[in-house]
N, C-alpha and C positions, 0 to 999 in steps of 0.2 A: 639544802645548803644557803645561807643567807645570801651569798654572790648570786645565786639563779642557778648553779652549776648543781651536778647529779654528782654524788658518790657511786663509788665502784659497784658497790651493793645494789642499788638503785639501777643501775645500767646492767647490772647481771641478770636483775629482775624483768626489767623489759625488753632484755637481747636473747634471753634464754640460755647465754653463756653463761660460765662458771666464771667464780671471779680469779679462779688461776687462770682460764681461760682469756682472760681478759688481759692479765697480765704477762700472757705471753704472746699476744694479739701486740700489746704495744713494744714489746721488746723485740719481735720480729718484723717490725716497720708496717705493719697490716693497717695501723689507724692513720686515717690519712691527715687528722689534724696534731697538733702537738697538744699532749694532754698538760694540763697545767696543774698546779700543786696548792694548794692552801696552805693556810701559814704552819699547819701543822706539818706537812709534807705530803696530807692524803691526794689521791688523785680528784681533780674535777674535772667531769666530762661536760661537755656542753651537748645542746639538743642535735645539734649538728655531726656532732662525734656518735650520738647514738643512731640517728639515721645511716651515716656511715655503716655503723658495726651490723644495723640490721640488714642493710645490700651485703656485708662480708658474710653473714650469715647465710644468706640466699646464694651467693658466690659458692660459699663451700656446699650446701646443697645439691646444685649443680655440677659440683664435680671441678669447680676451679680449683687448681693448684695453688699453695699459698705461696709461690714463687711469683705466679702470675699476679695474685692480690697486692703482694708487697708492690709489686712494679707499679700497677696501677694507683695504688697510693702513694707511691714517691712520685707521679706524675701530677699526681693532686696536689701533691705538697709544694711542688716546684711551679705549681700556677699556671697562667694561660703561654699558652704557645705551643703546647705539646700535644694540643687535642687529636692531631691527625693519629700520634701513636697509642695514644688512650682507644682509640675508635679500633684500631689496627689489632690491638688486646683483647677488645669486646667482639670484634667481628669473626676473630680463631674460635672465641668461646663458643658464639653465637652459631656455628659451622658444627661444632663438637656435640653442643644439646639437639642440635637439629638431626643428628648422625642417631643419637642416643634415642632420639624421640620417634624414628624411624625401625629403630630397632626393638623399642617398648610396643610399638604398636603393632610388628609383626608377631610377636610373642602374646600380645593381649589378643589376637584373633586364634592362634591356635589355641590359647585358653579359652576363649566363645566356645569355639568347636568343639572342644573337649568337654565342657559346661553344657552344649545343647544334646551332644551325643549322649550322656549320662543322663540328662534329663527325659530325653523320649527313650532311650531303655528302663529306666525305672518305670517311668507312667506306664509304658506296655507289661510292665510287671515281668521282665525278663530276666533271667539268672547267666550268672559267669560274666564275666569283664568284656565289654563290647570295645575296648581297645585292644586286648591281646589277641594275637594273631593266630586265626583259625589255622591248624592244619590242612595242607592242600593235600587233594585224592591224588594219584599220579594219576596220569592218562592210561587210557585203556591202549594197553600194547598188539597190535596185531601181529599173529604170526609170521613171520616171514616167509615167502614160500620159496622154495629150494628151485632152482633153474636148474 
């Protein structure tokens, strides 16, 4: 575009978001800046808009709800003076991600243990499923003595 802005198609290419999603994000208030329009009424995005949208992609990938992104975008649009509220939103999501990472780490440990077990099992040429529970033998019972 002649004024240095980017078309919605170019922004879609750069962010990985579809044109439809970009329009939805704008309607939902997820874009932190005001999306300008050219003389023909087409959207014109700035480099800052693209950077913000790239952040939104990461926020969504991390599980941040659209309502939280929208609130964060609103705070950014309002300008300085609300940084404490922005920080509160980000810290809450940071805690959520930390909890998710802890759970994923536990899951990874289980998967790693299973992979190692199967690798050892196959390397030893063993047959059968190493994780299938083997039937236990009943303990030997001693006949009760009558008194």
